[in-house]
N, C-alpha and C positions, 0 to 999 in steps of 0.2 A: 384681383390682380389682372391687368390686361395681358392677353396672350402675345407672346413675342413671335415675330416672324424671323426665323433664322436665315431666310433667303433661299434662293434656288439652288445654291451649291450644297446644301445639307440634304442628304439622301434619306435620313431617318429622323424626322421631326420629333417624334415621341421620345426617342432616346436622347436627342439633343436637349430637349426641355428638362428631362430628368437629370441629366448631368449638370445643366446650368443651375437647377434648383439645389443641387448638392454643393454648389460653390465653385464649380469648375469654370475656367475662362471660356469665352466664346470660341477661341481658337482650339483649345483642347477638346471642348465638347463637340465641335464640328468634325475634328479629326477622328475622334472615337466613333461618332455616329456614322460617318462615311465608311470607316473601316468595317463597322458592323453590317452595313448595308452590302458590302462586297463579300463578306464572309458571314459565318453565323455569329450571333452575339456571344455565345459561349466561348468560341475560339478567341474572339477579341478580348473578352473578360479574363480569360486565362493568361493572356500575354501581359496585360497591364499591371502596374503596381497599384498601391493605394496611397491616398493622401488624406489627411484629416480635413474636415470642413474648415473654411476660413474662420468660423466662430471659435474653433479650438486653437487657432494660431495666436501668438502674442503680437502686440503692436509692433515690436521690433521686427518680427518675422514678416509681418504684412508690409512694413516699410521696405524691408530688404527685397521682397518680391516686386513691389511697385518700382523700386529703383532698377531692378533687372529688366523690367518692361518699359523703362524710360517714361514713366508716368510723372508728370510735373506736379509740384505742390503737395506731394505725399507727406512731407515732414510736418505740414500744418494740419493734417487730417486726423480726426479721432478714429477709433477702431471701426465704428459703424461706417464712417465715410470711406475708409480704406477698403473695407469689404465690398461696399457698393461699387466703388471705382474699379476694383480688381474684377469683379463679376461682370462689369459692363465693358471691360477693355477688349 
């Protein structure tokens, strides 16, 4: 798998990549990685909640999330396509 470049605004590339691999969005991964760079990772981890991986979501839940994010064409996507689209949003 090619390495993704999160860009210069992400302060903790390693944590960003781990969060993306877990199914978090680009925005959420960057926000957590930057917060961790400004504080200790344990402090940031203690604050956050937990969310199941997109693979554990139903198609309806994935479609609802895509709708929240104003992603077009989500209703025609299968589960794998929804997951890929959400992860790359």
